[in-house]
N, C-alpha and C positions, 0 to 999 in steps of 0.2 A: 345521840349521833349527833356524831364532827362533821365535819363541812365536803373529807376524803368523801364516808359511805353516801352523802347527797348524789356528790358529783358523779358519786361512779352506780348510781340504785338510776339515775337523771340518764343518763350516756345509753342502761340497760335497755332504762324503759325506750329508750325513743328508736333505740334499734328495727324495733319494725317499720317504723313512723321512713325509716334512712331506707331499710327495702322496699318499702312501697313508693316511693319516691323515686328508687333506681327505675322503677317499675312507670312510671311514669312520663318519665324523661328518656328510657325504654322507647314507648310506646311510638311516637313519632315525632319530627319537628314542630309538626304545625300547632304546639299548646303554644302561645302567648309565657312569656313571663313570667306574668298579670297574674297568669292564672294556678301559676305550678307555686307562687308565693302564696295568691292565697289559702294555697293548698297546705305549704308550711308551717301558714299562722294558723289555718284550723290545727293542721295537728300541735301544735302548741297548746293553744287554747283546749279544746277537746285532753288533753293530759291535765292537761292544770286542775280545770274541772271536775272533770271523773277522778282523779285524784283528792283533791276535798269534800266531794260529794261521798266516795268511800270512806275515809277516814269523819265523816261528821253519818252516815249512816251508821259505822262499826258492823257489831256482830251478827246486829239481823241483816242484815240483806247477803251476807255470807250465803247461807242455806239455797238460797232461790238461788243466787248468784253463779255458784260454782257448779249450780246443772244444766241451769236454762245460757247465762251469757254466753258462754263457750262456744257451745251450738251454733251462736246465733250470730257471733262474731268468722266464725270459721267459716257457714254458709253463703254471709254477703260477699267473705274474699274470696270464696271459688265460683260463685256467678258473675263478678266483676268481670274475676281472673278470665271465665270459660268467656266471654262474652268479647273478651278484647279478645281472644287467640281465633271466636272466631266469627269478628269482622277482618282479617289475616290473612286467615285460611278463604275464608268466601269473597272481602273485598279484591276484585281484581279492577280497581279501577286506576288512573293517574297519580304519578305522584302527590301531585297540588290536590288532585279530591282527596286521596288519604287523608294528605295532614286536612283540611278542612272536614272530613270525618275525625278527626282526634283530636282538634279542639273542642268538638263538641261533643266527643266522650267525653272531658272532661271539666263535667256540667256542675253546679252547687251543686246540685244532692247529690251527683256523685262522690262531690271533695264529702258531704258531710257522711256517706256512709263509710269512705275509707276509711275516715277522724272517727267513725264511733269503732269502729271494728281497729282498731289499730288502740284506742286507747281504755279497754274495757280492760288489760293487763294492768293501767292506769286506779282505777279505781279495784279491784285487788290490794294491789299495794298501797292503797290509803288507808284498805282496813286497817292488814297488819300497820300502818302507822298510827293506829286511833290505840293500841294495842301499845306502844312505847312510848306514849307522847311523843313524841317526833316537835319539830320546829319546823310547822305546815310553812309555815310564810316562804321560808329555808329551802324547805323541803319540794313544796309547790312552783318558787319561781324554775329552782333548775332545772326540774324533769321540762315544765311547757321549751325553757331555754331550749337547751339540750332536744327537744323534738323540734324544736321551731328549725333551732342550724342543721339536723342532721336531716329536717324533709327540705336545705335548700342545696345542701350538698349533695346530699344522696340524686337529687333531678340533675346537678349539675354533670353527677358520673354520668349517667344514666344519657342523658343532652349527645353529650362528648363521644358516651362508644357507639348510639343511635349514628351518628353522621359519618362513623366505621362502615356503617352496614350501608346496602342498597338493597336490602335485599325485607321480606318481613319478616327474618329470623326475631328483632328485638322484641317485636309485637308480640309475635310468640313467647320470645324468654318472661318476656314481664308478665303475661298470662301465668305463666306457668309458676313464676317464682308469688303471682300474688295466690291462687293454689298454693303453693307451699307450706310460704305460713299458716294461708285460711287448715289444712291439716295437721301442721307443727302444731295448730295452740291445742288437739283435741289431746295430742296426745303428750 
């Protein structure tokens, strides 16, 4: 497998991170950039680690993973998306209070949950890499870097789009995006 194939796979693997990062950026402007950067780093680390884990566990975990992993990731994303929508609809506090709430919602625990949910596909890719004897240093690095970059770019796109709206619509859209990613995983 060549460099071009590794880059294409890395970009494809990073698309869930990109979509979740857009949702994070859309959610509110009160999220500190350092927290969004931590999310992007977490995406890169989890994508890389899950790819390696899949590679090393190979076909042993494939049967379990395919039946349990996808519903778990779907559930995590749907719950987080639902919480975003509920918070947007329920919360009628001022903009400053809303920004404080949004900043609190991007906790370390939520970052880790989002990272796990977006990296489950990387585990399956790692399993497939075991069968083709892929260059794991190149593949893992490409996936981790692409996921980090897409996390930063997606957050910035979402943040800039959210500035154009003065309503709770971006927060609702962000929740819908997370739910849609989760549901997409099932099909």
